[in-house]
C-alpha positions as CSV (number, residue, x, y, z in Angstrom):
1,M,-105.9,-23.4,5.4
2,E,-107.2,-19.8,5.2
3,L,-104.4,-18.8,7.6
4,Y,-101.7,-20.2,5.2
5,A,-103.1,-18.6,2.1
6,P,-101.0,-15.4,2.3
7,I,-97.8,-17.5,2.7
8,F,-98.7,-19.6,-0.3
9,V,-99.4,-16.5,-2.4
10,L,-96.1,-14.9,-1.4
11,G,-94.3,-18.2,-2.2
12,G,-96.0,-18.3,-5.6
13,I,-95.1,-14.7,-6.3
14,G,-91.5,-15.3,-5.4
15,A,-91.3,-18.5,-7.5
16,A,-92.9,-16.7,-10.5
17,F,-90.4,-13.8,-10.1
18,V,-87.5,-16.3,-10.2
19,V,-88.8,-18.1,-13.2
20,V,-89.7,-14.9,-15.2
21,S,-86.3,-13.4,-14.3
22,M,-84.4,-16.5,-15.5
23,V,-86.4,-16.7,-18.8
24,V,-86.2,-13.0,-19.6
25,G,-82.4,-13.0,-18.8
26,S,-81.7,-16.0,-21.0
27,L,-83.7,-14.5,-23.9
28,I,-82.6,-10.9,-23.7
29,G,-79.1,-11.3,-22.2
30,P,-75.9,-11.2,-24.4
31,K,-74.5,-14.5,-25.5
32,R,-70.8,-14.0,-26.1
33,Y,-69.0,-17.2,-25.3
34,N,-65.3,-17.6,-25.6
35,R,-62.6,-19.9,-24.3
36,A,-61.7,-17.8,-21.2
37,K,-65.4,-17.4,-20.2
38,L,-66.0,-21.1,-20.2
39,Q,-63.0,-22.0,-18.0
40,S,-63.4,-22.3,-14.3
41,Y,-62.4,-19.2,-12.3
42,E,-59.9,-19.4,-9.5
43,C,-59.3,-15.9,-8.3
44,G,-57.7,-14.7,-11.6
45,I,-55.1,-17.4,-11.8
46,E,-54.9,-20.4,-14.2
47,P,-56.8,-23.4,-12.8
48,T,-54.4,-26.1,-11.5
49,P,-55.0,-29.7,-12.3
50,Q,-56.5,-31.7,-9.5
51,P,-55.5,-35.3,-8.7
52,V,-57.9,-38.1,-9.4
53,G,-60.3,-38.5,-6.5
54,G,-59.7,-35.0,-5.2
55,G,-56.8,-33.6,-3.2
56,R,-55.9,-33.8,0.4
57,F,-56.8,-31.0,2.7
58,T,-54.5,-29.7,5.4
59,V,-55.4,-29.9,9.0
60,K,-55.6,-26.1,9.0
61,Y,-58.7,-26.3,6.9
62,Y,-60.5,-28.5,9.4
63,L,-59.3,-26.4,12.3
64,T,-60.6,-23.3,10.7
65,A,-63.9,-25.0,9.9
66,M,-64.2,-26.2,13.5
67,L,-63.4,-22.7,14.9
68,F,-66.2,-21.3,12.7
69,I,-68.7,-23.9,13.9
70,V,-67.7,-23.3,17.6
71,F,-68.2,-19.6,17.4
72,D,-71.3,-19.9,15.2
73,I,-73.0,-22.2,17.8
74,E,-71.8,-19.8,20.5
75,V,-73.6,-16.9,18.9
76,I,-76.7,-19.0,18.3
77,F,-77.0,-19.7,22.0
78,L,-75.8,-16.4,23.4
79,V,-78.2,-14.1,21.6
80,P,-81.4,-15.7,22.9
81,W,-79.9,-16.0,26.3
82,A,-79.0,-12.3,26.4
83,V,-82.5,-11.4,25.3
84,H,-84.3,-13.5,28.0
85,L,-81.6,-13.1,30.7
86,D,-84.1,-11.7,33.3
87,A,-86.6,-14.5,32.8
88,L,-84.0,-17.3,33.1
89,G,-82.6,-16.2,36.4
90,V,-79.8,-18.0,38.2
91,F,-80.4,-21.3,36.3
92,G,-79.9,-19.5,33.0
93,L,-76.7,-17.9,34.3
94,V,-75.2,-21.2,35.5
95,A,-76.2,-23.0,32.3
96,M,-74.5,-20.3,30.2
97,V,-71.4,-20.3,32.3
98,L,-71.1,-24.0,31.8
99,F,-71.7,-23.6,28.1
100,L,-69.0,-20.9,27.9
101,V,-66.5,-23.1,29.8
102,N,-67.2,-25.8,27.2
103,V,-66.7,-23.4,24.3
104,S,-63.5,-22.1,26.0
105,I,-62.1,-25.6,26.0
106,A,-62.7,-25.9,22.3
107,Y,-61.1,-22.5,21.8
108,A,-58.1,-23.4,23.8
109,Y,-57.7,-26.7,21.8
110,E,-57.9,-24.7,18.6
111,W,-55.3,-22.2,19.9
112,R,-53.0,-25.0,21.1
113,R,-53.1,-26.8,17.7
114,G,-52.2,-23.6,15.9
115,G,-55.5,-22.9,14.1
116,L,-55.3,-19.2,14.9
117,E,-51.9,-18.6,13.3
118,W,-52.1,-17.5,9.7
119,E,-48.9,-18.2,7.8
């Protein structure tokens, strides 16, 4: 447990800083509430009423989310591979080529479905 003591101390200091900042901010900070401040904020426009149970999202939303996930996962795998490329040898190269082919298929699907066109 002695090895973890600095981690626990740092976590305690961080938690104490958060608690003290919140308490001091709520005690000292200005409290000027008005109708506009209590409304939800949507990029400076008036909030639009939402249907019961939420609204329907377009397919573009899901395609954009899928594109983000595909490229996020690509970066997560490419950076460590690039750092240890010399240690992995030919096996690492073949594995990364297969991975990039797989990612390219997802990219081609996204492109074909129109997820890269912003209207």
